C-alpha positions in Angstrom: 152.8 3.9 87.2 152.4 0.5 85.7 149.3 0.2 83.5 147.5 -2.8 82.3 144.3 -2.7 80.4 141.6 -5.2 79.2 139.1 -4.2 76.6 136.0 -6.1 75.8 133.8 -4.9 72.9 130.3 -6.3 72.2 130.1 -5.2 68.7 132.6 -4.5 65.7 134.6 -1.4 66.8 137.4 0.9 65.7 140.1 2.0 67.9 141.9 5.2 67.4 145.5 6.0 68.8 145.8 9.6 70.1 149.5 10.7 70.2 150.9 12.4 73.3 151.5 15.7 71.7 147.9 15.8 70.1 146.4 14.9 73.5 148.6 17.8 75.0 147.3 20.3 72.6 143.6 19.1 73.2 144.2 19.6 76.9 145.8 23.0 76.3 142.8 24.2 74.5 140.3 22.8 76.7 141.4 23.6 80.3 138.2 22.1 81.8 139.1 18.9 80.4 142.2 18.7 82.7 140.0 18.4 85.8 137.8 15.7 84.0 140.8 13.6 83.0 142.4 14.0 86.5 139.2 12.9 88.2 138.9 9.7 85.9 142.6 8.8 86.4 142.4 9.3 90.2 139.3 7.3 90.4 140.8 4.4 88.2 143.9 4.5 90.3 142.2 4.4 93.6 140.1 1.5 92.3 143.3 -0.2 91.3 145.4 0.7 94.4 145.4 -2.9 95.9 146.4 -4.2 92.5 149.2 -1.7 92.1 150.4 -2.4 95.7 150.5 -6.3 94.7 152.5 -5.5 91.7 155.0 -3.4 94.0 155.3 -6.5 96.5 156.0 -8.8 93.6 158.5 -6.7 92.1 160.4 -6.3 95.5 160.3 -10.2 96.0 161.7 -10.6 92.5 164.5 -8.2 93.1 165.3 -9.8 96.5 165.4 -13.4 94.7 167.5 -12.2 91.9 170.2 -11.2 94.5 170.0 -14.3 96.6 172.9 -16.7 95.9 170.8 -19.4 97.1 167.9 -18.7 94.7 170.4 -18.2 91.9 172.0 -21.7 92.5 168.6 -23.3 92.8 167.5 -21.8 89.4 170.9 -22.8 87.8 170.7 -26.3 89.1 167.1 -26.6 87.7 168.2 -25.4 84.5 170.9 -28.1 84.1 168.8 -30.9 85.7 170.4 -31.2 89.1 168.1 -31.8 92.0 167.8 -28.7 94.4 
């Protein structure tokens, strides 16, 4: 699924990158963590559901526009300065 994220820090912070293979090993060694991570991701996705639906809707509109001869002509005319 598409992911966007914004982070706001209130104090000087240090960010760490956890590589996928390291995260997989951590999950393998801590089976209970699988449930915790699944709960967190599920809750976040549920919270972002309407946003994700909006992304899907916009993507469908973009695909439709990119296939429309009328839309393409309008954009090309705009590009070269011809009134649509």
